N, C-alpha and C positions, 0 to 999 in steps of 0.2 A: 504494500500500500504506500502510495506517495504521500508524504507529509508536506504541508505548506508551512513556510517559516516567514515571519514578519517581525521586524524590530523597529522601534520608534523611540524618540526622545520627546519629552514635553515638559512644561513647567507646571508645578502644582499651584493651586489657587493661593493667593497671598494669605499668610497667616494660618495655613493648614496646620491642624493640631495632630498630636500623636494619636488621639482617639479616632480622628478621621482617617488617618493612614491605616490604623488597625482595622477599621470598618471596611476600607477598600480591600485590604488583604483577605478578610473573612468572606466578603461577598464575592470577590474574585475566585477564591478557592471553590466555593459552591457552584457559581455560575459556569466557570471554566470546565469543571468536571462534567456538567451537563452537556457542554458543547464538545467535549473530547479534546479540549485544549490544555496543553501543559506549557510550562515556560517559567519566566521569572519577571518580577517587577521590582526594580531597584529604586529606592528613594534616598538620594543623598545629594549634598551640595545644592539644595533647592532645585532639584531636577528629578524627573522620573525617566528611567530607561527601562524599556520592556522588550522581552523576547517572547513571542507567541508561536507555538507549534501545534499543528493539528489539521483537521480537514478544512479545506478552503471555505466552505459554507460557515463553519464555526468561527473562523478567523474574521470573515467579513461581518458576521453578526456582532462579534465582539468589538470590532473597530467602529461600527456604527454607534454602539453604545458609548464607547470611550470618547468619540468625537462630540457626542451630545452631553457628556458629563462635564459640568462646570468646574470640577476639581482639576481638570486638565486644560492647558491652553498651549498654543504654539506647537502643536503636534507636527513632528517631522519624521517621516518614515525614511529610514536609511538602509533597510535591507528587506528584500522580497525575493524568496527563492523556494524551490522545491527540494526535497531531500528524501532519501530512502528510509531514513530512521530519525528518530527524535534525538536531540541533544540532552533533553531533560525528561525524566519519567514522571515528574510531579509538578505541581504549581508551587513556586517559591516566592516569598515576599521578603525583601531585605530592605531595611529602613535605618536611617540615622537614629530613629527612636527605638527600634526593636530589631535586633539582628538575629535572624533565624539560623539555626545550625545547618550547615551544608557539608556534604561530602567533598572530598578532594576534587572529584570530577566536576561537581556542581560549582565549586569555587573557581575552577579553571574556566568554565563556560561564563561565569560572572565576569571574570577579568577580560575575557575576549570580547564580550558584548559592550563593556564599558569602554575599552580601547576603541572599538569600532564606532561607538557613538561619539566619542571625543574627536576622532579623526573626521567624522562627518561634519560635526560642528565647526571644526577648524577649516574645512573646505568651504562651508557656507560663509564663514567670516571672511575668508580670503576672496571669495567671489564678491561679497559686498564691498570690500576694500578696493578691489580692482575696478568695480563699477563706479564707485565714488571718485576714484582717481581719474577715470576716463571722462567724467562730467566736467 
């Protein structure tokens, strides 16, 4: 079975609290299980970084809900691909407020997705800078 993989970065709502982040984690775990989606949501440095893996229909449904969720803004998708297997077998929430225990393999995926998000943001900043310089 082919798995669809999508990763994005977004900004949390200003003043988001630990309780709200915890609620996102709890509702995501339940809802994503129903959709057959696994992955990781990272909240740190006033940013969300997410990796979603599962059936395309589940990922699409989830992204529609995320885009409509006022707790996210400035959503930028930086990875869309298909894969033969999942990187993560469960849903993981990692936050500045509450750090979930992860296996060595899950920590490795976390580091890869954070590096990819930061590289994508650096590219966006460079494009903005180049565009401003050309004006």
